[in-house]
N, CA, C and O atoms as a Maestro MAE file, in Angstrom:
{
 s_m_m2io_version
 :::
 2.0.0
}

f_m_ct {
 s_m_title
 :::
 protein
 m_atom[332] {
  # First column is atom index #
  i_m_mmod_type
  r_m_x_coord
  r_m_y_coord
  r_m_z_coord
  i_m_residue_number
  s_m_chain_name
  s_m_pdb_residue_name
  s_m_pdb_atom_name
  i_m_atomic_number
  :::
  1 25 1.011 -1.039 0.137 1 A "MET " " N  " 7
  2 3 -0.171 0.188 -0.118 1 A "MET " " CA " 6
  3 2 1.134 1.086 0.144 1 A "MET " " C  " 6
  4 15 2.251 0.977 0.651 1 A "MET " " O  " 8
  5 25 0.345 2.021 -0.493 2 A "ASP " " N  " 7
  6 3 1.795 3.302 -1.142 2 A "ASP " " CA " 6
  7 2 1.120 4.552 0.185 2 A "ASP " " C  " 6
  8 15 0.069 4.578 0.826 2 A "ASP " " O  " 8
  9 25 2.120 5.297 0.148 3 A "GLU " " N  " 7
  10 3 1.542 6.547 0.883 3 A "GLU " " CA " 6
  11 2 -0.018 7.601 0.456 3 A "GLU " " C  " 6
  12 15 -0.392 8.479 1.234 3 A "GLU " " O  " 8
  13 25 -0.540 7.392 -0.478 4 A "ASN " " N  " 7
  14 3 -1.417 8.256 -0.925 4 A "ASN " " CA " 6
  15 2 -2.541 7.616 -0.493 4 A "ASN " " C  " 6
  16 15 -3.456 8.350 -0.121 4 A "ASN " " O  " 8
  17 25 -2.738 6.239 -0.439 5 A "SER " " N  " 7
  18 3 -4.077 5.486 -0.294 5 A "SER " " CA " 6
  19 2 -3.967 5.417 0.927 5 A "SER " " C  " 6
  20 15 -5.079 5.232 1.421 5 A "SER " " O  " 8
  21 25 -2.888 5.492 1.944 6 A "SER " " N  " 7
  22 3 -2.570 5.449 3.655 6 A "SER " " CA " 6
  23 2 -3.331 6.239 4.110 6 A "SER " " C  " 6
  24 15 -4.156 6.053 5.005 6 A "SER " " O  " 8
  25 25 -2.916 8.001 3.017 7 A "TYR " " N  " 7
  26 3 -3.271 9.071 3.654 7 A "TYR " " CA " 6
  27 2 -4.996 9.243 3.275 7 A "TYR " " C  " 6
  28 15 -5.678 10.167 3.719 7 A "TYR " " O  " 8
  29 25 -5.497 8.201 2.408 8 A "TRP " " N  " 7
  30 3 -6.743 8.972 2.311 8 A "TRP " " CA " 6
  31 2 -7.726 7.699 3.373 8 A "TRP " " C  " 6
  32 15 -8.880 7.759 3.797 8 A "TRP " " O  " 8
  33 25 -6.987 6.954 3.475 9 A "GLN " " N  " 7
  34 3 -7.534 5.968 4.620 9 A "GLN " " CA " 6
  35 2 -7.875 6.235 5.736 9 A "GLN " " C  " 6
  36 15 -8.951 5.851 6.195 9 A "GLN " " O  " 8
  37 25 -6.783 7.146 6.576 10 A "GLU " " N  " 7
  38 3 -6.956 7.751 7.310 10 A "GLU " " CA " 6
  39 2 -7.688 8.552 7.286 10 A "GLU " " C  " 6
  40 15 -8.341 8.477 8.327 10 A "GLU " " O  " 8
  41 25 -8.249 9.909 6.263 11 A "ASN " " N  " 7
  42 3 -8.658 10.925 5.511 11 A "ASN " " CA " 6
  43 2 -10.628 9.773 6.322 11 A "ASN " " C  " 6
  44 15 -11.515 9.876 7.169 11 A "ASN " " O  " 8
  45 25 -10.237 9.048 5.422 12 A "LEU " " N  " 7
  46 3 -12.086 8.657 5.319 12 A "LEU " " CA " 6
  47 2 -12.564 8.004 6.476 12 A "LEU " " C  " 6
  48 15 -13.752 7.775 6.706 12 A "LEU " " O  " 8
  49 25 -11.483 7.674 7.291 13 A "ARG " " N  " 7
  50 3 -11.806 6.805 8.767 13 A "ARG " " CA " 6
  51 2 -12.780 7.975 9.966 13 A "ARG " " C  " 6
  52 15 -13.764 7.717 10.660 13 A "ARG " " O  " 8
  53 25 -11.610 9.915 9.727 14 A "LEU " " N  " 7
  54 3 -12.134 10.437 10.958 14 A "LEU " " CA " 6
  55 2 -13.143 11.055 10.023 14 A "LEU " " C  " 6
  56 15 -13.661 11.908 10.744 14 A "LEU " " O  " 8
  57 25 -13.775 11.137 8.751 15 A "ILE " " N  " 7
  58 3 -14.478 11.822 8.199 15 A "ILE " " CA " 6
  59 2 -16.026 10.624 8.764 15 A "ILE " " C  " 6
  60 15 -16.988 11.065 9.393 15 A "ILE " " O  " 8
  61 25 -15.897 9.319 8.387 16 A "PHE " " N  " 7
  62 3 -16.600 8.131 9.256 16 A "PHE " " CA " 6
  63 2 -16.931 8.399 10.792 16 A "PHE " " C  " 6
  64 15 -17.882 8.054 11.494 16 A "PHE " " O  " 8
  65 25 -15.686 9.206 11.067 17 A "ILE " " N  " 7
  66 3 -15.977 8.937 13.271 17 A "ILE " " CA " 6
  67 2 -17.171 10.385 13.058 17 A "ILE " " C  " 6
  68 15 -18.380 10.222 13.220 17 A "ILE " " O  " 8
  69 25 -16.616 11.620 12.716 18 A "CYS " " N  " 7
  70 3 -17.522 12.576 12.405 18 A "CYS " " CA " 6
  71 2 -18.907 12.175 12.372 18 A "CYS " " C  " 6
  72 15 -19.676 12.538 13.262 18 A "CYS " " O  " 8
  73 25 -19.319 11.378 11.307 19 A "LEU " " N  " 7
  74 3 -20.275 11.416 10.620 19 A "LEU " " CA " 6
  75 2 -21.226 10.749 12.061 19 A "LEU " " C  " 6
  76 15 -22.099 11.124 12.844 19 A "LEU " " O  " 8
  77 25 -20.221 9.297 11.713 20 A "ILE " " N  " 7
  78 3 -21.611 8.755 13.366 20 A "ILE " " CA " 6
  79 2 -21.254 9.492 14.621 20 A "ILE " " C  " 6
  80 15 -21.991 9.256 15.579 20 A "ILE " " O  " 8
  81 25 -20.617 10.040 14.743 21 A "ILE " " N  " 7
  82 3 -20.832 11.065 15.981 21 A "ILE " " CA " 6
  83 2 -22.004 11.570 15.353 21 A "ILE " " C  " 6
  84 15 -22.985 10.836 15.236 21 A "ILE " " O  " 8
  85 25 -22.014 13.039 14.829 22 A "TRP " " N  " 7
  86 3 -22.742 13.584 14.509 22 A "TRP " " CA " 6
  87 2 -24.184 13.182 14.498 22 A "TRP " " C  " 6
  88 15 -25.119 13.976 14.603 22 A "TRP " " O  " 8
  89 25 -24.304 11.682 14.342 23 A "PHE " " N  " 7
  90 3 -25.492 11.224 13.556 23 A "PHE " " CA " 6
  91 2 -25.809 10.785 14.774 23 A "PHE " " C  " 6
  92 15 -26.723 11.509 15.170 23 A "PHE " " O  " 8
  93 25 -25.422 9.628 15.943 24 A "VAL " " N  " 7
  94 3 -25.722 9.616 17.570 24 A "VAL " " CA " 6
  95 2 -26.332 10.195 17.706 24 A "VAL " " C  " 6
  96 15 -27.542 10.022 17.554 24 A "VAL " " O  " 8
  97 25 -25.380 11.876 18.317 25 A "VAL " " N  " 7
  98 3 -25.977 13.336 18.752 25 A "VAL " " CA " 6
  99 2 -27.325 13.490 18.239 25 A "VAL " " C  " 6
  100 15 -28.389 13.303 18.831 25 A "VAL " " O  " 8
  101 25 -27.103 13.877 16.988 26 A "SER " " N  " 7
  102 3 -28.572 14.638 16.443 26 A "SER " " CA " 6
  103 2 -30.016 13.913 15.731 26 A "SER " " C  " 6
  104 15 -31.095 14.395 15.386 26 A "SER " " O  " 8
  105 25 -29.513 12.685 15.710 27 A "PHE " " N  " 7
  106 3 -30.845 11.120 15.518 27 A "PHE " " CA " 6
  107 2 -31.289 10.261 16.978 27 A "PHE " " C  " 6
  108 15 -32.220 9.819 17.650 27 A "PHE " " O  " 8
  109 25 -29.327 10.476 16.817 28 A "GLY " " N  " 7
  110 3 -30.349 9.353 18.851 28 A "GLY " " CA " 6
  111 2 -30.473 10.100 19.571 28 A "GLY " " C  " 6
  112 15 -31.604 10.126 20.056 28 A "GLY " " O  " 8
  113 25 -29.541 11.077 20.064 29 A "PHE " " N  " 7
  114 3 -30.129 11.709 21.218 29 A "PHE " " CA " 6
  115 2 -31.466 12.885 20.668 29 A "PHE " " C  " 6
  116 15 -32.440 12.789 21.415 29 A "PHE " " O  " 8
  117 25 -31.614 13.704 19.778 30 A "GLY " " N  " 7
  118 3 -32.108 14.335 19.201 30 A "GLY " " CA " 6
  119 2 -33.916 13.633 19.076 30 A "GLY " " C  " 6
  120 15 -34.925 14.287 19.343 30 A "GLY " " O  " 8
  121 25 -33.894 12.526 18.719 31 A "LEU " " N  " 7
  122 3 -35.399 11.498 18.044 31 A "LEU " " CA " 6
  123 2 -35.304 10.673 19.241 31 A "LEU " " C  " 6
  124 15 -35.806 10.642 20.364 31 A "LEU " " O  " 8
  125 25 -34.150 9.779 18.300 32 A "LEU " " N  " 7
  126 3 -35.354 8.903 19.461 32 A "LEU " " CA " 6
  127 2 -34.869 8.398 21.091 32 A "LEU " " C  " 6
  128 15 -35.139 7.388 21.742 32 A "LEU " " O  " 8
  129 25 -34.229 9.327 21.319 33 A "LEU " " N  " 7
  130 3 -33.822 8.808 22.803 33 A "LEU " " CA " 6
  131 2 -34.173 10.560 23.601 33 A "LEU " " C  " 6
  132 15 -33.643 11.171 24.529 33 A "LEU " " O  " 8
  133 25 -35.169 10.826 22.782 34 A "VAL " " N  " 7
  134 3 -35.485 12.077 23.342 34 A "VAL " " CA " 6
  135 2 -36.421 11.880 24.406 34 A "VAL " " C  " 6
  136 15 -36.109 12.746 25.223 34 A "VAL " " O  " 8
  137 25 -37.358 11.256 24.850 35 A "GLU " " N  " 7
  138 3 -38.323 10.167 26.013 35 A "GLU " " CA " 6
  139 2 -37.379 10.510 27.360 35 A "GLU " " C  " 6
  140 15 -37.628 11.168 28.370 35 A "GLU " " O  " 8
  141 25 -35.841 9.562 26.804 36 A "PRO " " N  " 7
  142 3 -35.511 8.839 28.431 36 A "PRO " " CA " 6
  143 2 -34.697 9.771 28.562 36 A "PRO " " C  " 6
  144 15 -34.171 9.721 29.674 36 A "PRO " " O  " 8
  145 25 -34.160 11.042 27.619 37 A "LEU " " N  " 7
  146 3 -33.168 12.132 28.381 37 A "LEU " " CA " 6
  147 2 -33.887 13.496 28.869 37 A "LEU " " C  " 6
  148 15 -33.530 14.293 29.736 37 A "LEU " " O  " 8
  149 25 -35.048 13.498 27.999 38 A "ASN " " N  " 7
  150 3 -36.152 14.727 29.118 38 A "ASN " " CA " 6
  151 2 -36.362 14.545 30.210 38 A "ASN " " C  " 6
  152 15 -37.071 15.391 30.754 38 A "ASN " " O  " 8
  153 25 -35.783 13.194 31.189 39 A "ASN " " N  " 7
  154 3 -35.875 12.801 32.434 39 A "ASN " " CA " 6
  155 2 -35.031 13.762 33.268 39 A "ASN " " C  " 6
  156 15 -35.202 14.031 34.457 39 A "ASN " " O  " 8
  157 25 -34.011 14.275 32.372 40 A "ILE " " N  " 7
  158 3 -32.341 14.632 33.059 40 A "ILE " " CA " 6
  159 2 -32.761 15.795 32.722 40 A "ILE " " C  " 6
  160 15 -33.178 15.739 31.565 40 A "ILE " " O  " 8
  161 25 -32.923 17.522 33.460 41 A "ARG " " N  " 7
  162 3 -32.369 18.523 33.398 41 A "ARG " " CA " 6
  163 2 -31.749 19.184 33.628 41 A "ARG " " C  " 6
  164 15 -31.847 19.419 34.832 41 A "ARG " " O  " 8
  165 25 -30.680 20.031 32.948 42 A "ILE " " N  " 7
  166 3 -29.895 21.021 32.903 42 A "ILE " " CA " 6
  167 2 -30.090 22.511 32.574 42 A "ILE " " C  " 6
  168 15 -30.558 23.090 31.593 42 A "ILE " " O  " 8
  169 25 -29.585 22.910 33.697 43 A "GLY " " N  " 7
  170 3 -30.467 24.681 33.733 43 A "GLY " " CA " 6
  171 2 -31.877 24.409 33.641 43 A "GLY " " C  " 6
  172 15 -32.584 24.938 32.784 43 A "GLY " " O  " 8
  173 25 -32.151 23.888 34.194 44 A "GLY " " N  " 7
  174 3 -33.868 24.005 33.899 44 A "GLY " " CA " 6
  175 2 -34.496 23.344 32.335 44 A "GLY " " C  " 6
  176 15 -35.701 23.211 32.124 44 A "GLY " " O  " 8
  177 25 -33.727 23.086 31.625 45 A "TYR " " N  " 7
  178 3 -34.259 22.955 30.291 45 A "TYR " " CA " 6
  179 2 -34.180 21.108 30.023 45 A "TYR " " C  " 6
  180 15 -33.225 20.770 30.723 45 A "TYR " " O  " 8
  181 25 -34.678 20.001 29.429 46 A "LYS " " N  " 7
  182 3 -34.729 19.149 29.089 46 A "LYS " " CA " 6
  183 2 -33.860 18.825 29.212 46 A "LYS " " C  " 6
  184 15 -33.222 19.536 29.988 46 A "LYS " " O  " 8
  185 25 -33.203 17.800 28.742 47 A "LEU " " N  " 7
  186 3 -31.334 16.968 27.983 47 A "LEU " " CA " 6
  187 2 -32.363 16.550 26.919 47 A "LEU " " C  " 6
  188 15 -31.578 15.652 26.615 47 A "LEU " " O  " 8
  189 25 -33.371 16.368 26.085 48 A "GLY " " N  " 7
  190 3 -33.315 15.854 25.423 48 A "GLY " " CA " 6
  191 2 -33.464 17.137 24.590 48 A "GLY " " C  " 6
  192 15 -32.649 17.459 23.725 48 A "GLY " " O  " 8
  193 25 -34.628 17.893 24.926 49 A "PHE " " N  " 7
  194 3 -35.032 19.268 24.270 49 A "PHE " " CA " 6
  195 2 -33.916 20.320 23.742 49 A "PHE " " C  " 6
  196 15 -34.058 21.260 22.960 49 A "PHE " " O  " 8
  197 25 -32.536 19.768 24.551 50 A "TRP " " N  " 7
  198 3 -31.839 20.717 24.382 50 A "TRP " " CA " 6
  199 2 -30.686 19.860 23.625 50 A "TRP " " C  " 6
  200 15 -29.727 20.524 23.232 50 A "TRP " " O  " 8
  201 25 -30.668 18.658 23.409 51 A "PHE " " N  " 7
  202 3 -29.576 17.895 22.416 51 A "PHE " " CA " 6
  203 2 -30.600 18.118 20.971 51 A "PHE " " C  " 6
  204 15 -30.032 18.646 20.015 51 A "PHE " " O  " 8
  205 25 -31.501 17.882 20.867 52 A "ALA " " N  " 7
  206 3 -32.133 19.151 19.743 52 A "ALA " " CA " 6
  207 2 -32.614 19.918 19.287 52 A "ALA " " C  " 6
  208 15 -33.270 20.014 18.250 52 A "ALA " " O  " 8
  209 25 -32.306 20.623 20.101 53 A "GLN " " N  " 7
  210 3 -32.487 22.311 19.540 53 A "GLN " " CA " 6
  211 2 -30.559 22.538 19.606 53 A "GLN " " C  " 6
  212 15 -29.906 22.603 18.565 53 A "GLN " " O  " 8
  213 25 -30.069 22.607 20.657 54 A "GLN " " N  " 7
  214 3 -28.782 23.387 20.500 54 A "GLN " " CA " 6
  215 2 -27.286 21.854 20.473 54 A "GLN " " C  " 6
  216 15 -26.151 21.847 19.996 54 A "GLN " " O  " 8
  217 25 -28.044 20.862 21.186 55 A "GLY " " N  " 7
  218 3 -26.738 20.283 21.187 55 A "GLY " " CA " 6
  219 2 -26.016 19.062 20.185 55 A "GLY " " C  " 6
  220 15 -25.144 18.289 20.579 55 A "GLY " " O  " 8
  221 25 -26.674 19.093 18.622 56 A "SER " " N  " 7
  222 3 -26.493 18.891 17.423 56 A "SER " " CA " 6
  223 2 -25.844 19.501 17.232 56 A "SER " " C  " 6
  224 15 -24.859 18.968 16.721 56 A "SER " " O  " 8
  225 25 -25.710 21.374 17.458 57 A "ILE " " N  " 7
  226 3 -24.940 22.505 16.111 57 A "ILE " " CA " 6
  227 2 -24.280 22.657 17.213 57 A "ILE " " C  " 6
  228 15 -23.667 23.681 16.911 57 A "ILE " " O  " 8
  229 25 -23.775 22.283 18.791 58 A "TYR " " N  " 7
  230 3 -22.237 22.701 19.380 58 A "TYR " " CA " 6
  231 2 -21.183 21.356 19.073 58 A "TYR " " C  " 6
  232 15 -19.959 21.287 19.182 58 A "TYR " " O  " 8
  233 25 -22.196 20.324 18.643 59 A "THR " " N  " 7
  234 3 -20.912 18.621 18.530 59 A "THR " " CA " 6
  235 2 -21.143 19.303 17.231 59 A "THR " " C  " 6
  236 15 -21.208 20.459 17.648 59 A "THR " " O  " 8
  237 25 -21.300 19.387 16.038 60 A "PHE " " N  " 7
  238 3 -21.045 19.538 15.093 60 A "PHE " " CA " 6
  239 2 -20.059 20.625 15.077 60 A "PHE " " C  " 6
  240 15 -18.952 20.156 14.811 60 A "PHE " " O  " 8
  241 25 -20.027 21.980 15.270 61 A "VAL " " N  " 7
  242 3 -19.007 23.301 15.312 61 A "VAL " " CA " 6
  243 2 -17.790 22.541 16.200 61 A "VAL " " C  " 6
  244 15 -16.808 23.263 16.025 61 A "VAL " " O  " 8
  245 25 -17.535 21.809 16.770 62 A "ALA " " N  " 7
  246 3 -16.771 20.962 17.906 62 A "ALA " " CA " 6
  247 2 -16.195 19.702 17.084 62 A "ALA " " C  " 6
  248 15 -14.998 19.438 17.198 62 A "ALA " " O  " 8
  249 25 -16.989 18.953 16.293 63 A "LEU " " N  " 7
  250 3 -16.415 18.262 15.314 63 A "LEU " " CA " 6
  251 2 -15.638 18.850 14.316 63 A "LEU " " C  " 6
  252 15 -14.579 18.281 14.051 63 A "LEU " " O  " 8
  253 25 -16.000 20.103 13.559 64 A "VAL " " N  " 7
  254 3 -15.404 20.962 12.819 64 A "VAL " " CA " 6
  255 2 -13.906 20.994 13.040 64 A "VAL " " C  " 6
  256 15 -12.922 20.575 12.430 64 A "VAL " " O  " 8
  257 25 -14.107 21.589 14.044 65 A "PHE " " N  " 7
  258 3 -12.678 21.860 14.928 65 A "PHE " " CA " 6
  259 2 -11.154 20.773 15.512 65 A "PHE " " C  " 6
  260 15 -9.942 20.877 15.324 65 A "PHE " " O  " 8
  261 25 -12.120 19.665 16.353 66 A "TRP " " N  " 7
  262 3 -11.434 18.331 15.953 66 A "TRP " " CA " 6
  263 2 -11.159 17.621 14.905 66 A "TRP " " C  " 6
  264 15 -10.226 16.827 15.034 66 A "TRP " " O  " 8
  265 25 -11.987 17.693 13.344 67 A "TYR " " N  " 7
  266 3 -10.918 17.055 12.271 67 A "TYR " " CA " 6
  267 2 -10.161 18.233 12.114 67 A "TYR " " C  " 6
  268 15 -8.975 18.152 12.432 67 A "TYR " " O  " 8
  269 25 -10.645 19.464 11.635 68 A "THR " " N  " 7
  270 3 -8.983 20.736 11.516 68 A "THR " " CA " 6
  271 2 -7.847 20.215 11.889 68 A "THR " " C  " 6
  272 15 -7.000 19.801 11.099 68 A "THR " " O  " 8
  273 25 -7.719 20.193 13.493 69 A "LYS " " N  " 7
  274 3 -6.742 19.662 14.395 69 A "LYS " " CA " 6
  275 2 -5.876 18.228 13.592 69 A "LYS " " C  " 6
  276 15 -4.744 18.194 13.109 69 A "LYS " " O  " 8
  277 25 -6.999 17.059 13.705 70 A "LYS " " N  " 7
  278 3 -6.275 15.539 13.238 70 A "LYS " " CA " 6
  279 2 -6.287 15.770 11.760 70 A "LYS " " C  " 6
  280 15 -5.820 14.783 11.192 70 A "LYS " " O  " 8
  281 25 -6.567 16.496 11.120 71 A "MET " " N  " 7
  282 3 -6.373 16.679 9.327 71 A "MET " " CA " 6
  283 2 -5.213 17.359 9.438 71 A "MET " " C  " 6
  284 15 -4.446 17.013 8.539 71 A "MET " " O  " 8
  285 25 -4.629 18.397 10.343 72 A "ASN " " N  " 7
  286 3 -3.698 18.853 10.572 72 A "ASN " " CA " 6
  287 2 -2.361 18.094 10.492 72 A "ASN " " C  " 6
  288 15 -1.483 18.147 9.631 72 A "ASN " " O  " 8
  289 25 -2.468 17.181 11.926 73 A "ALA " " N  " 7
  290 3 -1.355 16.205 12.025 73 A "ALA " " CA " 6
  291 2 -1.458 15.062 11.637 73 A "ALA " " C  " 6
  292 15 -0.788 14.204 12.212 73 A "ALA " " O  " 8
  293 25 -2.393 14.662 10.461 74 A "LEU " " N  " 7
  294 3 -2.123 13.696 9.406 74 A "LEU " " CA " 6
  295 2 -1.280 14.345 7.972 74 A "LEU " " C  " 6
  296 15 -0.627 13.606 7.235 74 A "LEU " " O  " 8
  297 25 -1.397 15.561 7.780 75 A "ASP " " N  " 7
  298 3 -0.915 16.428 6.714 75 A "ASP " " CA " 6
  299 2 0.352 16.240 7.053 75 A "ASP " " C  " 6
  300 15 1.078 15.518 6.371 75 A "ASP " " O  " 8
  301 25 0.698 16.744 7.941 76 A "LYS " " N  " 7
  302 3 2.221 16.843 8.856 76 A "LYS " " CA " 6
  303 2 2.677 15.320 8.487 76 A "LYS " " C  " 6
  304 15 3.592 15.098 7.694 76 A "LYS " " O  " 8
  305 25 1.956 14.322 9.132 77 A "LYS " " N  " 7
  306 3 2.255 13.097 9.325 77 A "LYS " " CA " 6
  307 2 3.151 12.503 7.718 77 A "LYS " " C  " 6
  308 15 4.289 12.083 7.508 77 A "LYS " " O  " 8
  309 25 2.060 12.724 6.927 78 A "TYR " " N  " 7
  310 3 2.268 12.679 5.445 78 A "TYR " " CA " 6
  311 2 2.936 13.310 4.192 78 A "TYR " " C  " 6
  312 15 3.155 12.884 3.058 78 A "TYR " " O  " 8
  313 25 3.248 14.824 5.008 79 A "ASP " " N  " 7
  314 3 3.992 16.055 4.626 79 A "ASP " " CA " 6
  315 2 3.411 15.961 2.996 79 A "ASP " " C  " 6
  316 15 3.888 15.530 1.946 79 A "ASP " " O  " 8
  317 25 2.224 16.554 3.359 80 A "VAL " " N  " 7
  318 3 1.147 16.740 2.547 80 A "VAL " " CA " 6
  319 2 0.723 18.362 3.054 80 A "VAL " " C  " 6
  320 15 -0.471 18.133 2.859 80 A "VAL " " O  " 8
  321 25 0.717 19.556 3.458 81 A "GLY " " N  " 7
  322 3 0.693 20.233 4.331 81 A "GLY " " CA " 6
  323 2 0.674 21.373 3.207 81 A "GLY " " C  " 6
  324 15 1.069 21.265 2.046 81 A "GLY " " O  " 8
  325 25 0.193 22.340 3.752 82 A "GLU " " N  " 7
  326 3 0.498 23.643 2.457 82 A "GLU " " CA " 6
  327 2 1.488 24.473 3.165 82 A "GLU " " C  " 6
  328 15 1.597 24.867 4.326 82 A "GLU " " O  " 8
  329 25 2.499 24.674 1.575 83 A "GLU " " N  " 7
  330 3 3.553 25.465 1.633 83 A "GLU " " CA " 6
  331 2 3.392 26.658 1.887 83 A "GLU " " C  " 6
  332 15 4.362 27.413 1.945 83 A "GLU " " O  " 8
  :::
 }
 m_bond[331] {
  # First column is bond index #
  i_m_from
  i_m_to
  i_m_order
  :::
  1 1 2 1
  2 2 3 1
  3 3 4 2
  4 3 5 1
  5 5 6 1
  6 6 7 1
  7 7 8 2
  8 7 9 1
  9 9 10 1
  10 10 11 1
  11 11 12 2
  12 11 13 1
  13 13 14 1
  14 14 15 1
  15 15 16 2
  16 15 17 1
  17 17 18 1
  18 18 19 1
  19 19 20 2
  20 19 21 1
  21 21 22 1
  22 22 23 1
  23 23 24 2
  24 23 25 1
  25 25 26 1
  26 26 27 1
  27 27 28 2
  28 27 29 1
  29 29 30 1
  30 30 31 1
  31 31 32 2
  32 31 33 1
  33 33 34 1
  34 34 35 1
  35 35 36 2
  36 35 37 1
  37 37 38 1
  38 38 39 1
  39 39 40 2
  40 39 41 1
  41 41 42 1
  42 42 43 1
  43 43 44 2
  44 43 45 1
  45 45 46 1
  46 46 47 1
  47 47 48 2
  48 47 49 1
  49 49 50 1
  50 50 51 1
  51 51 52 2
  52 51 53 1
  53 53 54 1
  54 54 55 1
  55 55 56 2
  56 55 57 1
  57 57 58 1
  58 58 59 1
  59 59 60 2
  60 59 61 1
  61 61 62 1
  62 62 63 1
  63 63 64 2
  64 63 65 1
  65 65 66 1
  66 66 67 1
  67 67 68 2
  68 67 69 1
  69 69 70 1
  70 70 71 1
  71 71 72 2
  72 71 73 1
  73 73 74 1
  74 74 75 1
  75 75 76 2
  76 75 77 1
  77 77 78 1
  78 78 79 1
  79 79 80 2
  80 79 81 1
  81 81 82 1
  82 82 83 1
  83 83 84 2
  84 83 85 1
  85 85 86 1
  86 86 87 1
  87 87 88 2
  88 87 89 1
  89 89 90 1
  90 90 91 1
  91 91 92 2
  92 91 93 1
  93 93 94 1
  94 94 95 1
  95 95 96 2
  96 95 97 1
  97 97 98 1
  98 98 99 1
  99 99 100 2
  100 99 101 1
  101 101 102 1
  102 102 103 1
  103 103 104 2
  104 103 105 1
  105 105 106 1
  106 106 107 1
  107 107 108 2
  108 107 109 1
  109 109 110 1
  110 110 111 1
  111 111 112 2
  112 111 113 1
  113 113 114 1
  114 114 115 1
  115 115 116 2
  116 115 117 1
  117 117 118 1
  118 118 119 1
  119 119 120 2
  120 119 121 1
  121 121 122 1
  122 122 123 1
  123 123 124 2
  124 123 125 1
  125 125 126 1
  126 126 127 1
  127 127 128 2
  128 127 129 1
  129 129 130 1
  130 130 131 1
  131 131 132 2
  132 131 133 1
  133 133 134 1
  134 134 135 1
  135 135 136 2
  136 135 137 1
  137 137 138 1
  138 138 139 1
  139 139 140 2
  140 139 141 1
  141 141 142 1
  142 142 143 1
  143 143 144 2
  144 143 145 1
  145 145 146 1
  146 146 147 1
  147 147 148 2
  148 147 149 1
  149 149 150 1
  150 150 151 1
  151 151 152 2
  152 151 153 1
  153 153 154 1
  154 154 155 1
  155 155 156 2
  156 155 157 1
  157 157 158 1
  158 158 159 1
  159 159 160 2
  160 159 161 1
  161 161 162 1
  162 162 163 1
  163 163 164 2
  164 163 165 1
  165 165 166 1
  166 166 167 1
  167 167 168 2
  168 167 169 1
  169 169 170 1
  170 170 171 1
  171 171 172 2
  172 171 173 1
  173 173 174 1
  174 174 175 1
  175 175 176 2
  176 175 177 1
  177 177 178 1
  178 178 179 1
  179 179 180 2
  180 179 181 1
  181 181 182 1
  182 182 183 1
  183 183 184 2
  184 183 185 1
  185 185 186 1
  186 186 187 1
  187 187 188 2
  188 187 189 1
  189 189 190 1
  190 190 191 1
  191 191 192 2
  192 191 193 1
  193 193 194 1
  194 194 195 1
  195 195 196 2
  196 195 197 1
  197 197 198 1
  198 198 199 1
  199 199 200 2
  200 199 201 1
  201 201 202 1
  202 202 203 1
  203 203 204 2
  204 203 205 1
  205 205 206 1
  206 206 207 1
  207 207 208 2
  208 207 209 1
  209 209 210 1
  210 210 211 1
  211 211 212 2
  212 211 213 1
  213 213 214 1
  214 214 215 1
  215 215 216 2
  216 215 217 1
  217 217 218 1
  218 218 219 1
  219 219 220 2
  220 219 221 1
  221 221 222 1
  222 222 223 1
  223 223 224 2
  224 223 225 1
  225 225 226 1
  226 226 227 1
  227 227 228 2
  228 227 229 1
  229 229 230 1
  230 230 231 1
  231 231 232 2
  232 231 233 1
  233 233 234 1
  234 234 235 1
  235 235 236 2
  236 235 237 1
  237 237 238 1
  238 238 239 1
  239 239 240 2
  240 239 241 1
  241 241 242 1
  242 242 243 1
  243 243 244 2
  244 243 245 1
  245 245 246 1
  246 246 247 1
  247 247 248 2
  248 247 249 1
  249 249 250 1
  250 250 251 1
  251 251 252 2
  252 251 253 1
  253 253 254 1
  254 254 255 1
  255 255 256 2
  256 255 257 1
  257 257 258 1
  258 258 259 1
  259 259 260 2
  260 259 261 1
  261 261 262 1
  262 262 263 1
  263 263 264 2
  264 263 265 1
  265 265 266 1
  266 266 267 1
  267 267 268 2
  268 267 269 1
  269 269 270 1
  270 270 271 1
  271 271 272 2
  272 271 273 1
  273 273 274 1
  274 274 275 1
  275 275 276 2
  276 275 277 1
  277 277 278 1
  278 278 279 1
  279 279 280 2
  280 279 281 1
  281 281 282 1
  282 282 283 1
  283 283 284 2
  284 283 285 1
  285 285 286 1
  286 286 287 1
  287 287 288 2
  288 287 289 1
  289 289 290 1
  290 290 291 1
  291 291 292 2
  292 291 293 1
  293 293 294 1
  294 294 295 1
  295 295 296 2
  296 295 297 1
  297 297 298 1
  298 298 299 1
  299 299 300 2
  300 299 301 1
  301 301 302 1
  302 302 303 1
  303 303 304 2
  304 303 305 1
  305 305 306 1
  306 306 307 1
  307 307 308 2
  308 307 309 1
  309 309 310 1
  310 310 311 1
  311 311 312 2
  312 311 313 1
  313 313 314 1
  314 314 315 1
  315 315 316 2
  316 315 317 1
  317 317 318 1
  318 318 319 1
  319 319 320 2
  320 319 321 1
  321 321 322 1
  322 322 323 1
  323 323 324 2
  324 323 325 1
  325 325 326 1
  326 326 327 1
  327 327 328 2
  328 327 329 1
  329 329 330 1
  330 330 331 1
  331 331 332 2
  :::
 }
}
């Protein structure tokens, strides 16, 4: 396996991890598990409601920063960073 295919395999792995986390938070916590999570309150708001309204957005923004950090490290590892 050459370096180029290794780079893209690691890149796709990061993308799939991000998509799985976002799916679990937005669909799982925001729709499927909303009733059990609504029994928990944080700051006066039901946790299921919070995930449906704000949690998936915050998670998405955090994933963008996490992905950027991981991709910068991956670029350095394979020496494909910007010059």
